[in-house]
Each structure stands twice: as C-alpha cells, then as structure tokens.
Phi, psi and omega in degrees: 000150186268162175240126185243139174257115175266126185251126183244147172295140174284342177117160180214139180220133178214112181052243183270005182254127179221131181216177181185225181265159186255125189304308184299328184285342169272305193285327180298308177291325180302314180297319179298315182294316181291324177297331179275001176096005180272163181252134179239122173253159183242142177216159178207166181303318184262350185072183180068214183270113179281159182279124176277139169284108187299337178298333184289345176243021176278167180299330181295320186253344182222064189301331181264000179072017182300312185277332174300317179297320179292321176301317184289347175289343181085008183301332182253018183279344180232119177234153174281155172285136180306320184291347180258001182276139176261113184300333183295345179278352192236144178262343182203152173237131177244116177270112182283141182279197194110146182302335180306327181301329181292335185267312187243359177251322189307318184246017184289119186294327179291319177293318178302316180295316178300315182295319177296319181296316180293318181296317184292340177262012176093010181279177184258139173243124182232147178210139185245139166060257175269354176300326178298355174303332177300320182291342177290344185231354184281119180249151177274186184295342179264012180066024175260137177298129190298327183258013182306122177078002183262164176285135181208154173226177182171179185296122185278153178304323187301335182241012174294130179298131183302326185290341180263345184306319181296340185263343185287139183286342180189171173270122179299313181302316182291322179295316180292322182294336179294330190237344186225176176270091185283127184235106178280326178046054186291349177282352179257136182298320177227146183211133172219148182221138175269124177286323174204197183289349186239349185238126178226138176232153176233159196276318192199177180304328182287354178257008185294318178294322178298319177301316177301316179299316181296319180292317179299315180302315182291315183291333181271354183293000000 
C-alpha cells in the first residue's frame, strides 16, 4: 500500500480577504485513498492547524454538510511542517486546492524540493483546482519547468468569483497557459488529466472525487 502526502495551504489574510485550503479537495480524495488501504499524511508550510477557506463548508458548496462534518472531526487540525517532511517516506504528493495555494504553496521551496524528490524516484505528483499553481513555478534539476508543453488543468478564469479577483496574485489559467497545454474542459462535470505517467491535475472542487479515483487507480495498478 502507498503513502501519500496531502499538502494544505496554511492560509492567507489581507484586510477583508481570508482564504486557505478547500475542504472537499482534501477529504474527497483522502477518503477514496484510505478506503483503498493507502495512508494519507498532512503537511503545510507552517505546520499545526492550517486555515480552512470557510466558503468550502458553506451551504453553497457543501449543502449536505458532508465536509463540514469531516472538518469538525479534527482530522486536518494537525499538519507537519513542509521543511520537516522526508520525501523518501512518500509515493505520492497531493497538493490540495483553495485560493490559499496560490499564496503560500505555489513558490514554496520546501514543497518544490519534496515534489522533485518524489518525482525523481518515480512517484506521483497530483494537484487540484488552485493547487496546480505549484506547477506554474516548479522546475526540475535542469531548471526546466516540469509541466512545460504538457496537458494540465486547474481552476479556470471563467468561474473565478469576481469578489476575490482584486486579491489574487495572478490568474492561474494564464500562468499555466504560458508554459503548458491548459485544458478547462468545461463541458465535463468533473475533469482530471494526466500530463504523463506521474503528473495529474484536476479542475475544480467538483473534480475532487475523480482525483481520488485517478490516484487509487494509478497506485493500485
């Protein structure tokens, strides 16, 4: 059985704007992975309890309270610091989405090193929704962007909430499109794409279960 490191944003706050990690994007794949017998550990830049984007457990996004209930179990209240994680312990890294990922995960040197180490030993790199922002900046040992020219997806401009646009440091879609073949595939209810045998990205919260399915399928192969 495999061991997966799920990486969450520690959170970001500016005046009236506060964001972090997205509940469904952690718990939907986590449950799929654990049901398949795999182990999931959690990490974040600061360690401890990372900041949840509260919108992710609102009635709009979690109408049945499924993910609110999982948050309240405390399962995500303790994370390791990224700089203290040993890559040799993991077969895969899952970068959980939420706008927070754009701020403290995308350019995090410790996360970049972990991802390169796992990738170089044949492991899987996965990122959901705004999590693929990491791939916009992740370079290999030859200083080449890891996803250059490959198929990738992530949260599209067309559905970014207008109220958060003034606070975002960049457009995820535009950053990915500069270096990779960005695919929103908005005609599909859920969407995930493998860039190669080791890299998979998913588009939005509604693709979280699909991400879990894709990882289980690959890890169980």
